[in-house]
N, C-alpha and C positions, 0 to 999 in steps of 0.2 A: 358559555357557548364558544366553540372553537372558531378561530378566524376563518373567514371565507376568502382569504387573499390568495391570489395567484398572479404571476407576472405577465401572463399572456392570455388573450382571448382568441388567439389564432384558431384553435380548434372549434370555437363556437361560430355557428353560421346563423345570422339574423334572417329568418325566413321571410320577414316582411320586405326585405330588400332584394329578394331573388327574382330574376326573370324566370318565366315558366315556358317550357320545361327547363330545368336547371342544366347548365353545362358543367357537369361535375369534373370533367377533365380540367376546365379552367379554374374551378374552386380549389382543386388539389394541385394545380400547376403541373400535371402529368397525366398520361393516359395509363390506366390500370383497371382491372376488373373491380366492380363494386360489390361490397358485402354490406349488408344492412342488419343492425340489431335493433329490434323493437323492444322498448322497455329495458334499457341497459342496467337499471338498478344501481348497484355500487360501482359499476364500470369495470369490475375485475375481469370478467370474461372478455369484454370488448378490448380492454388494454392488452390482455394476454394474447388474444387472437391477432391483433394488429402488430404486436411485437414479434410474434412467431412468423408472421407472413408479411414482411415489409413490401413485397411486390404487389400487394392488394391495397385498395382504398377502402376504408371502413367508415360507415356513417352510423351513428348512434342516435336513436330517437327516444326521448323521454319527456313525460309531462310534468314530472316532479322537479322543480327548480333546485332544491337542495341536492338532489342526486346529480344534476348537471354540474353544480359547483364542485362537488366531491370528485367527480370524474375528470373535470378540467384539471384539478390539482394532481390527480393520479397520472394523467397523460403527460402533464408537464414534468413531473418529477422523474418519470421513466424516459423522458425525451423521445416520445413517440410522435412521428410526423405524419403518419398516414391515417389519421382519424379526424373526423369532423362531427360535431354534435348539433342536434336540433332540439329545441324545446317547443314541441308542437305535437298535435295528435297524429298518430300513424296513418289514419285514413286520409287525412288531408295531404300528408306528404306523398303517399303513393298515388293519390289521385292527380295531384298538380305538379309535383316536382321531378317526376321520373318519366322519361319517354318509354314507350313499349319496348320490351325485350332489352332492358338496360341493366338489370341487376343479376349478378352471378349467383348470389346466395343470400338468403334471409334467415336470421337467427331470432328466435323468440323463446326464451327460457322462462318457464313458469308463468305463462299468461294468466291473469286473473280470470276465473271462470264466470264471475258474476252469476251465481247459481239461482238466485230467486227470480221468480216469474216477472216481477216488475223491473228487474235489472237487465232484461234481455237487450234493450237498446244500447247498453254500455259494453256488451260483449264484442270483442274485437273480431274474433274468427266466425263471422257469419258467412253465409253462402256468397253474398255480394262482395265481401272483402276478399274471400279466397279467389273469386273470379278476377278481381282487380289485381291481386298479388300475382296470380298466374300470368296475367297479361303483361306485367312488368318484368317477369323473369326472362332472362336470356335463354336461348336454346340450351338444354342440358342443365339449367339452373336448379338449385335445390332450396328447400325450406327445411330448417332444423327446428323442430318443436320439442 
């Protein structure tokens, strides 16, 4: 097994220690539009977008801890400063950690469809989730699926 070492946890945000709603300008120590990637997987897209747009702040949400570790290493090796990572369910994050109209753009590439009838509760993009997501998007905000 490869080493999971990295020298900085700075991009990782402990969601248990956050006040709600989160003051993301304080977390990033600057004011910038927020972009959110739900389920960042290997972190390649998140890291590339953050490197290409340093004037934006990026938040990645992922439930798989191994993917969080790999992305931490990727962000560190590329010396990217405008990314923060959360290891938590996206529904919880959008419900509790973002005020209304605070997100400029949401990315979700290849969301799991959970196609079986008994898996419906695990599907992310339900009517209620889309309403919540719409409520968190800033005027003119976008969702990339």
